[in-house]
PDB file of N, CA, C and O in Angstrom:
ATOM      1  N   UNK A   1     -32.074 -22.550  27.104  1.00  0.00           N
ATOM      2  CA  UNK A   1     -31.986 -24.434  26.823  1.00  0.00           C
ATOM      3  C   UNK A   1     -32.254 -23.595  25.668  1.00  0.00           C
ATOM      4  O   UNK A   1     -31.246 -22.891  25.609  1.00  0.00           O
ATOM      5  N   UNK A   2     -33.116 -23.215  24.600  1.00  0.00           N
ATOM      6  CA  UNK A   2     -32.890 -22.686  23.083  1.00  0.00           C
ATOM      7  C   UNK A   2     -31.778 -21.780  23.011  1.00  0.00           C
ATOM      8  O   UNK A   2     -31.119 -21.839  21.973  1.00  0.00           O
ATOM      9  N   UNK A   3     -31.416 -20.926  23.919  1.00  0.00           N
ATOM     10  CA  UNK A   3     -30.359 -20.154  23.819  1.00  0.00           C
ATOM     11  C   UNK A   3     -28.813 -21.231  23.668  1.00  0.00           C
ATOM     12  O   UNK A   3     -28.099 -21.211  22.666  1.00  0.00           O
ATOM     13  N   UNK A   4     -28.540 -22.141  24.938  1.00  0.00           N
ATOM     14  CA  UNK A   4     -27.414 -22.853  24.529  1.00  0.00           C
ATOM     15  C   UNK A   4     -27.329 -23.740  23.480  1.00  0.00           C
ATOM     16  O   UNK A   4     -26.257 -24.287  23.222  1.00  0.00           O
ATOM     17  N   UNK A   5     -28.616 -24.011  22.658  1.00  0.00           N
ATOM     18  CA  UNK A   5     -28.222 -24.595  21.273  1.00  0.00           C
ATOM     19  C   UNK A   5     -27.597 -23.570  20.269  1.00  0.00           C
ATOM     20  O   UNK A   5     -26.632 -23.829  19.551  1.00  0.00           O
ATOM     21  N   UNK A   6     -28.246 -22.403  20.302  1.00  0.00           N
ATOM     22  CA  UNK A   6     -27.956 -21.818  19.781  1.00  0.00           C
ATOM     23  C   UNK A   6     -26.434 -21.485  19.857  1.00  0.00           C
ATOM     24  O   UNK A   6     -25.630 -21.539  18.926  1.00  0.00           O
ATOM     25  N   UNK A   7     -26.204 -21.138  21.123  1.00  0.00           N
ATOM     26  CA  UNK A   7     -24.528 -21.118  21.236  1.00  0.00           C
ATOM     27  C   UNK A   7     -23.619 -22.302  20.594  1.00  0.00           C
ATOM     28  O   UNK A   7     -22.584 -22.273  19.929  1.00  0.00           O
ATOM     29  N   UNK A   8     -24.463 -23.381  21.083  1.00  0.00           N
ATOM     30  CA  UNK A   8     -23.490 -24.625  21.164  1.00  0.00           C
ATOM     31  C   UNK A   8     -23.313 -24.961  19.027  1.00  0.00           C
ATOM     32  O   UNK A   8     -22.637 -25.827  18.471  1.00  0.00           O
ATOM     33  N   UNK A   9     -23.951 -24.199  18.573  1.00  0.00           N
ATOM     34  CA  UNK A   9     -24.292 -24.414  16.885  1.00  0.00           C
ATOM     35  C   UNK A   9     -24.610 -25.503  16.616  1.00  0.00           C
ATOM     36  O   UNK A   9     -23.973 -26.253  15.877  1.00  0.00           O
ATOM     37  N   UNK A  10     -26.341 -25.925  17.550  1.00  0.00           N
ATOM     38  CA  UNK A  10     -27.062 -26.531  17.359  1.00  0.00           C
ATOM     39  C   UNK A  10     -28.212 -26.611  15.837  1.00  0.00           C
ATOM     40  O   UNK A  10     -28.721 -27.293  14.947  1.00  0.00           O
ATOM     41  N   UNK A  11     -28.006 -24.946  16.657  1.00  0.00           N
ATOM     42  CA  UNK A  11     -29.262 -24.464  15.647  1.00  0.00           C
ATOM     43  C   UNK A  11     -28.844 -23.158  15.768  1.00  0.00           C
ATOM     44  O   UNK A  11     -27.920 -22.615  16.374  1.00  0.00           O
ATOM     45  N   UNK A  12     -30.455 -22.465  14.475  1.00  0.00           N
ATOM     46  CA  UNK A  12     -30.366 -21.104  14.682  1.00  0.00           C
ATOM     47  C   UNK A  12     -31.618 -20.498  15.184  1.00  0.00           C
ATOM     48  O   UNK A  12     -32.557 -21.202  15.556  1.00  0.00           O
ATOM     49  N   UNK A  13     -31.650 -19.249  15.203  1.00  0.00           N
ATOM     50  CA  UNK A  13     -32.509 -18.287  15.442  1.00  0.00           C
ATOM     51  C   UNK A  13     -33.056 -17.610  14.211  1.00  0.00           C
ATOM     52  O   UNK A  13     -32.266 -17.023  13.473  1.00  0.00           O
ATOM     53  N   UNK A  14     -34.477 -17.647  13.900  1.00  0.00           N
ATOM     54  CA  UNK A  14     -34.873 -17.194  12.152  1.00  0.00           C
ATOM     55  C   UNK A  14     -35.964 -16.135  12.833  1.00  0.00           C
ATOM     56  O   UNK A  14     -36.808 -16.278  13.718  1.00  0.00           O
ATOM     57  N   UNK A  15     -35.554 -15.000  12.005  1.00  0.00           N
ATOM     58  CA  UNK A  15     -36.765 -14.151  12.267  1.00  0.00           C
ATOM     59  C   UNK A  15     -37.574 -13.923  10.745  1.00  0.00           C
ATOM     60  O   UNK A  15     -36.843 -13.442   9.878  1.00  0.00           O
ATOM     61  N   UNK A  16     -38.798 -14.175  10.390  1.00  0.00           N
ATOM     62  CA  UNK A  16     -39.116 -14.342   9.471  1.00  0.00           C
ATOM     63  C   UNK A  16     -40.597 -13.294   9.418  1.00  0.00           C
ATOM     64  O   UNK A  16     -41.723 -13.761   9.588  1.00  0.00           O
ATOM     65  N   UNK A  17     -40.402 -12.252   9.229  1.00  0.00           N
ATOM     66  CA  UNK A  17     -41.749 -11.131   9.360  1.00  0.00           C
ATOM     67  C   UNK A  17     -42.051 -10.767   7.838  1.00  0.00           C
ATOM     68  O   UNK A  17     -41.336 -10.212   7.005  1.00  0.00           O
ATOM     69  N   UNK A  18     -43.518 -11.331   7.744  1.00  0.00           N
ATOM     70  CA  UNK A  18     -43.638 -10.882   6.291  1.00  0.00           C
ATOM     71  C   UNK A  18     -43.383  -9.489   5.600  1.00  0.00           C
ATOM     72  O   UNK A  18     -43.647  -8.383   6.073  1.00  0.00           O
ATOM     73  N   UNK A  19     -42.886  -9.741   4.536  1.00  0.00           N
ATOM     74  CA  UNK A  19     -42.670  -8.320   3.606  1.00  0.00           C
ATOM     75  C   UNK A  19     -41.286  -7.813   4.123  1.00  0.00           C
ATOM     76  O   UNK A  19     -41.103  -6.600   4.026  1.00  0.00           O
ATOM     77  N   UNK A  20     -40.394  -8.491   4.601  1.00  0.00           N
ATOM     78  CA  UNK A  20     -39.074  -7.711   5.415  1.00  0.00           C
ATOM     79  C   UNK A  20     -38.461  -9.034   5.241  1.00  0.00           C
ATOM     80  O   UNK A  20     -38.909 -10.174   5.114  1.00  0.00           O
ATOM     81  N   UNK A  21     -36.922  -8.348   5.286  1.00  0.00           N
ATOM     82  CA  UNK A  21     -35.873  -9.260   5.266  1.00  0.00           C
ATOM     83  C   UNK A  21     -35.904 -10.625   6.313  1.00  0.00           C
ATOM     84  O   UNK A  21     -36.556 -10.945   7.307  1.00  0.00           O
ATOM     85  N   UNK A  22     -34.923 -11.172   5.577  1.00  0.00           N
ATOM     86  CA  UNK A  22     -35.245 -12.744   6.975  1.00  0.00           C
ATOM     87  C   UNK A  22     -33.747 -12.332   7.523  1.00  0.00           C
ATOM     88  O   UNK A  22     -32.815 -11.922   6.832  1.00  0.00           O
ATOM     89  N   UNK A  23     -33.765 -12.606   9.322  1.00  0.00           N
ATOM     90  CA  UNK A  23     -32.755 -12.640   9.816  1.00  0.00           C
ATOM     91  C   UNK A  23     -32.721 -13.672  10.627  1.00  0.00           C
ATOM     92  O   UNK A  23     -33.538 -13.839  11.532  1.00  0.00           O
ATOM     93  N   UNK A  24     -31.457 -14.698  10.277  1.00  0.00           N
ATOM     94  CA  UNK A  24     -31.167 -15.560  10.807  1.00  0.00           C
ATOM     95  C   UNK A  24     -29.779 -15.427  11.652  1.00  0.00           C
ATOM     96  O   UNK A  24     -28.717 -15.103  11.122  1.00  0.00           O
ATOM     97  N   UNK A  25     -29.945 -15.752  13.182  1.00  0.00           N
ATOM     98  CA  UNK A  25     -28.925 -15.619  14.723  1.00  0.00           C
ATOM     99  C   UNK A  25     -28.222 -17.020  14.436  1.00  0.00           C
ATOM    100  O   UNK A  25     -28.689 -18.104  14.087  1.00  0.00           O
ATOM    101  N   UNK A  26     -26.931 -16.596  14.711  1.00  0.00           N
ATOM    102  CA  UNK A  26     -26.393 -18.095  15.589  1.00  0.00           C
ATOM    103  C   UNK A  26     -24.629 -18.302  14.866  1.00  0.00           C
ATOM    104  O   UNK A  26     -24.077 -17.290  14.437  1.00  0.00           O
ATOM    105  N   UNK A  27     -24.310 -18.893  14.839  1.00  0.00           N
ATOM    106  CA  UNK A  27     -22.856 -20.117  13.877  1.00  0.00           C
ATOM    107  C   UNK A  27     -22.681 -19.396  12.364  1.00  0.00           C
ATOM    108  O   UNK A  27     -23.672 -19.551  11.651  1.00  0.00           O
ATOM    109  N   UNK A  28     -21.743 -18.749  11.857  1.00  0.00           N
ATOM    110  CA  UNK A  28     -22.029 -18.590  10.438  1.00  0.00           C
ATOM    111  C   UNK A  28     -22.666 -19.633   9.277  1.00  0.00           C
ATOM    112  O   UNK A  28     -23.376 -19.529   8.277  1.00  0.00           O
ATOM    113  N   UNK A  29     -21.879 -20.853  10.124  1.00  0.00           N
ATOM    114  CA  UNK A  29     -22.306 -21.881   9.174  1.00  0.00           C
ATOM    115  C   UNK A  29     -23.412 -22.533   8.510  1.00  0.00           C
ATOM    116  O   UNK A  29     -23.740 -23.134   7.486  1.00  0.00           O
ATOM    117  N   UNK A  30     -24.013 -21.894  10.165  1.00  0.00           N
ATOM    118  CA  UNK A  30     -25.578 -22.788  10.133  1.00  0.00           C
ATOM    119  C   UNK A  30     -26.923 -21.482   9.347  1.00  0.00           C
ATOM    120  O   UNK A  30     -27.939 -21.807   8.732  1.00  0.00           O
ATOM    121  N   UNK A  31     -26.496 -20.189   9.624  1.00  0.00           N
ATOM    122  CA  UNK A  31     -26.772 -19.432   9.257  1.00  0.00           C
ATOM    123  C   UNK A  31     -26.845 -19.418   7.931  1.00  0.00           C
ATOM    124  O   UNK A  31     -27.891 -19.285   7.296  1.00  0.00           O
ATOM    125  N   UNK A  32     -25.429 -19.592   7.335  1.00  0.00           N
ATOM    126  CA  UNK A  32     -25.639 -19.091   5.693  1.00  0.00           C
ATOM    127  C   UNK A  32     -26.616 -20.795   5.342  1.00  0.00           C
ATOM    128  O   UNK A  32     -27.357 -20.866   4.362  1.00  0.00           O
ATOM    129  N   UNK A  33     -26.444 -21.908   6.233  1.00  0.00           N
ATOM    130  CA  UNK A  33     -27.255 -22.851   5.431  1.00  0.00           C
ATOM    131  C   UNK A  33     -28.678 -22.153   5.785  1.00  0.00           C
ATOM    132  O   UNK A  33     -29.433 -22.220   4.815  1.00  0.00           O
ATOM    133  N   UNK A  34     -29.155 -21.612   6.718  1.00  0.00           N
ATOM    134  CA  UNK A  34     -30.389 -21.129   6.800  1.00  0.00           C
ATOM    135  C   UNK A  34     -31.012 -20.530   5.749  1.00  0.00           C
ATOM    136  O   UNK A  34     -32.012 -21.009   5.214  1.00  0.00           O
ATOM    137  N   UNK A  35     -30.384 -19.309   5.349  1.00  0.00           N
ATOM    138  CA  UNK A  35     -30.450 -18.500   4.801  1.00  0.00           C
ATOM    139  C   UNK A  35     -30.296 -19.285   2.968  1.00  0.00           C
ATOM    140  O   UNK A  35     -30.712 -18.844   1.896  1.00  0.00           O
ATOM    141  N   UNK A  36     -29.679 -20.310   3.229  1.00  0.00           N
ATOM    142  CA  UNK A  36     -29.522 -21.040   1.693  1.00  0.00           C
ATOM    143  C   UNK A  36     -31.495 -21.629   1.426  1.00  0.00           C
ATOM    144  O   UNK A  36     -32.406 -21.355   0.644  1.00  0.00           O
ATOM    145  N   UNK A  37     -31.272 -22.577   2.682  1.00  0.00           N
ATOM    146  CA  UNK A  37     -32.332 -23.450   2.856  1.00  0.00           C
ATOM    147  C   UNK A  37     -33.898 -22.357   2.102  1.00  0.00           C
ATOM    148  O   UNK A  37     -34.744 -22.829   1.343  1.00  0.00           O
ATOM    149  N   UNK A  38     -33.872 -21.081   2.543  1.00  0.00           N
ATOM    150  CA  UNK A  38     -34.688 -19.783   2.868  1.00  0.00           C
ATOM    151  C   UNK A  38     -35.009 -19.468   1.218  1.00  0.00           C
ATOM    152  O   UNK A  38     -36.141 -19.200   0.815  1.00  0.00           O
ATOM    153  N   UNK A  39     -33.706 -19.557   0.267  1.00  0.00           N
ATOM    154  CA  UNK A  39     -33.759 -18.769  -0.697  1.00  0.00           C
ATOM    155  C   UNK A  39     -33.536 -20.364  -1.885  1.00  0.00           C
ATOM    156  O   UNK A  39     -33.754 -20.007  -3.042  1.00  0.00           O
ATOM    157  N   UNK A  40     -33.342 -21.196  -1.839  1.00  0.00           N
ATOM    158  CA  UNK A  40     -33.498 -22.049  -2.984  1.00  0.00           C
ATOM    159  C   UNK A  40     -34.094 -23.273  -2.079  1.00  0.00           C
ATOM    160  O   UNK A  40     -35.211 -23.510  -2.539  1.00  0.00           O
ATOM    161  N   UNK A  41     -33.891 -23.917  -1.277  1.00  0.00           N
ATOM    162  CA  UNK A  41     -35.281 -25.249  -1.293  1.00  0.00           C
ATOM    163  C   UNK A  41     -36.696 -24.829  -0.814  1.00  0.00           C
ATOM    164  O   UNK A  41     -37.678 -25.352  -1.340  1.00  0.00           O
ATOM    165  N   UNK A  42     -36.849 -23.788   0.287  1.00  0.00           N
ATOM    166  CA  UNK A  42     -38.544 -24.005   1.177  1.00  0.00           C
ATOM    167  C   UNK A  42     -39.482 -23.383  -0.277  1.00  0.00           C
ATOM    168  O   UNK A  42     -40.437 -24.038  -0.694  1.00  0.00           O
ATOM    169  N   UNK A  43     -39.107 -22.201  -0.878  1.00  0.00           N
ATOM    170  CA  UNK A  43     -39.881 -21.719  -1.926  1.00  0.00           C
ATOM    171  C   UNK A  43     -40.355 -22.997  -3.169  1.00  0.00           C
ATOM    172  O   UNK A  43     -41.363 -22.967  -3.875  1.00  0.00           O
ATOM    173  N   UNK A  44     -39.552 -23.793  -3.152  1.00  0.00           N
ATOM    174  CA  UNK A  44     -39.932 -25.587  -4.242  1.00  0.00           C
ATOM    175  C   UNK A  44     -40.973 -26.402  -3.428  1.00  0.00           C
ATOM    176  O   UNK A  44     -42.044 -26.933  -3.723  1.00  0.00           O
ATOM    177  N   UNK A  45     -40.196 -26.289  -2.217  1.00  0.00           N
ATOM    178  CA  UNK A  45     -41.103 -27.049  -1.074  1.00  0.00           C
ATOM    179  C   UNK A  45     -42.467 -26.632  -1.359  1.00  0.00           C
ATOM    180  O   UNK A  45     -43.375 -27.316  -1.831  1.00  0.00           O
ATOM    181  N   UNK A  46     -42.483 -25.125  -0.922  1.00  0.00           N
ATOM    182  CA  UNK A  46     -43.800 -24.688  -0.800  1.00  0.00           C
ATOM    183  C   UNK A  46     -45.274 -24.371  -1.707  1.00  0.00           C
ATOM    184  O   UNK A  46     -46.478 -24.238  -1.489  1.00  0.00           O
ATOM    185  N   UNK A  47     -44.243 -24.346  -2.936  1.00  0.00           N
ATOM    186  CA  UNK A  47     -45.280 -24.857  -4.417  1.00  0.00           C
ATOM    187  C   UNK A  47     -45.733 -26.149  -4.670  1.00  0.00           C
ATOM    188  O   UNK A  47     -46.857 -26.484  -5.045  1.00  0.00           O
ATOM    189  N   UNK A  48     -44.599 -26.966  -4.395  1.00  0.00           N
ATOM    190  CA  UNK A  48     -45.131 -29.050  -4.328  1.00  0.00           C
ATOM    191  C   UNK A  48     -46.116 -28.883  -3.391  1.00  0.00           C
ATOM    192  O   UNK A  48     -47.248 -29.148  -3.797  1.00  0.00           O
ATOM    193  N   UNK A  49     -46.036 -28.597  -2.494  1.00  0.00           N
ATOM    194  CA  UNK A  49     -47.107 -28.396  -1.321  1.00  0.00           C
ATOM    195  C   UNK A  49     -48.760 -28.236  -1.890  1.00  0.00           C
ATOM    196  O   UNK A  49     -49.799 -28.884  -2.019  1.00  0.00           O
ATOM    197  N   UNK A  50     -48.173 -26.880  -2.120  1.00  0.00           N
ATOM    198  CA  UNK A  50     -49.972 -26.525  -2.898  1.00  0.00           C
ATOM    199  C   UNK A  50     -50.269 -26.926  -4.060  1.00  0.00           C
ATOM    200  O   UNK A  50     -51.372 -26.726  -4.568  1.00  0.00           O
ATOM    201  N   UNK A  51     -49.332 -27.531  -4.613  1.00  0.00           N
ATOM    202  CA  UNK A  51     -49.738 -28.543  -5.226  1.00  0.00           C
ATOM    203  C   UNK A  51     -50.637 -29.973  -4.999  1.00  0.00           C
ATOM    204  O   UNK A  51     -51.714 -30.504  -5.270  1.00  0.00           O
ATOM    205  N   UNK A  52     -49.559 -30.143  -4.406  1.00  0.00           N
ATOM    206  CA  UNK A  52     -50.265 -31.178  -3.859  1.00  0.00           C
ATOM    207  C   UNK A  52     -51.333 -31.081  -2.807  1.00  0.00           C
ATOM    208  O   UNK A  52     -51.774 -32.127  -2.333  1.00  0.00           O
ATOM    209  N   UNK A  53     -51.687 -30.178  -2.491  1.00  0.00           N
ATOM    210  CA  UNK A  53     -52.952 -30.134  -1.507  1.00  0.00           C
ATOM    211  C   UNK A  53     -54.508 -29.671  -2.135  1.00  0.00           C
ATOM    212  O   UNK A  53     -55.658 -29.850  -1.733  1.00  0.00           O
ATOM    213  N   UNK A  54     -53.854 -28.920  -3.444  1.00  0.00           N
ATOM    214  CA  UNK A  54     -55.135 -29.008  -4.478  1.00  0.00           C
ATOM    215  C   UNK A  54     -55.436 -30.459  -5.034  1.00  0.00           C
ATOM    216  O   UNK A  54     -56.597 -30.846  -5.169  1.00  0.00           O
ATOM    217  N   UNK A  55     -54.565 -31.088  -5.288  1.00  0.00           N
ATOM    218  CA  UNK A  55     -54.941 -31.886  -6.065  1.00  0.00           C
ATOM    219  C   UNK A  55     -55.485 -33.072  -4.651  1.00  0.00           C
ATOM    220  O   UNK A  55     -55.845 -34.222  -4.907  1.00  0.00           O
ATOM    221  N   UNK A  56     -55.461 -32.744  -3.813  1.00  0.00           N
ATOM    222  CA  UNK A  56     -56.196 -33.805  -2.976  1.00  0.00           C
ATOM    223  C   UNK A  56     -57.075 -32.909  -2.711  1.00  0.00           C
ATOM    224  O   UNK A  56     -57.372 -33.465  -1.653  1.00  0.00           O
ATOM    225  N   UNK A  57     -58.096 -31.576  -2.733  1.00  0.00           N
ATOM    226  CA  UNK A  57     -59.002 -31.281  -2.084  1.00  0.00           C
ATOM    227  C   UNK A  57     -59.483 -31.150  -3.257  1.00  0.00           C
ATOM    228  O   UNK A  57     -60.406 -30.338  -3.180  1.00  0.00           O
ATOM    229  N   UNK A  58     -59.329 -31.580  -4.487  1.00  0.00           N
ATOM    230  CA  UNK A  58     -60.127 -31.966  -5.559  1.00  0.00           C
ATOM    231  C   UNK A  58     -60.445 -33.028  -5.860  1.00  0.00           C
ATOM    232  O   UNK A  58     -61.536 -33.126  -6.420  1.00  0.00           O
ATOM    233  N   UNK A  59     -59.849 -33.947  -5.685  1.00  0.00           N
ATOM    234  CA  UNK A  59     -60.296 -35.434  -5.250  1.00  0.00           C
ATOM    235  C   UNK A  59     -61.040 -35.706  -4.641  1.00  0.00           C
ATOM    236  O   UNK A  59     -61.603 -36.795  -4.755  1.00  0.00           O
ATOM    237  N   UNK A  60     -61.513 -34.349  -3.258  1.00  0.00           N
ATOM    238  CA  UNK A  60     -62.330 -34.969  -2.374  1.00  0.00           C
ATOM    239  C   UNK A  60     -63.957 -34.996  -2.853  1.00  0.00           C
ATOM    240  O   UNK A  60     -64.803 -35.531  -2.136  1.00  0.00           O
TER     241      UNK A  60
END
């Protein structure tokens, strides 16, 4: 089931081992998009979530 989605260009498989390079497997366009998200979007998202979590915890 999952392999069919990758083969049909509906998703990618991502290997994200801490401390190592991230590998994405699938169609070229989706792989490029996944790597873009990992490089440009997810770090900002993680930073915002960390700040929000600290504020929520502080408000308890």
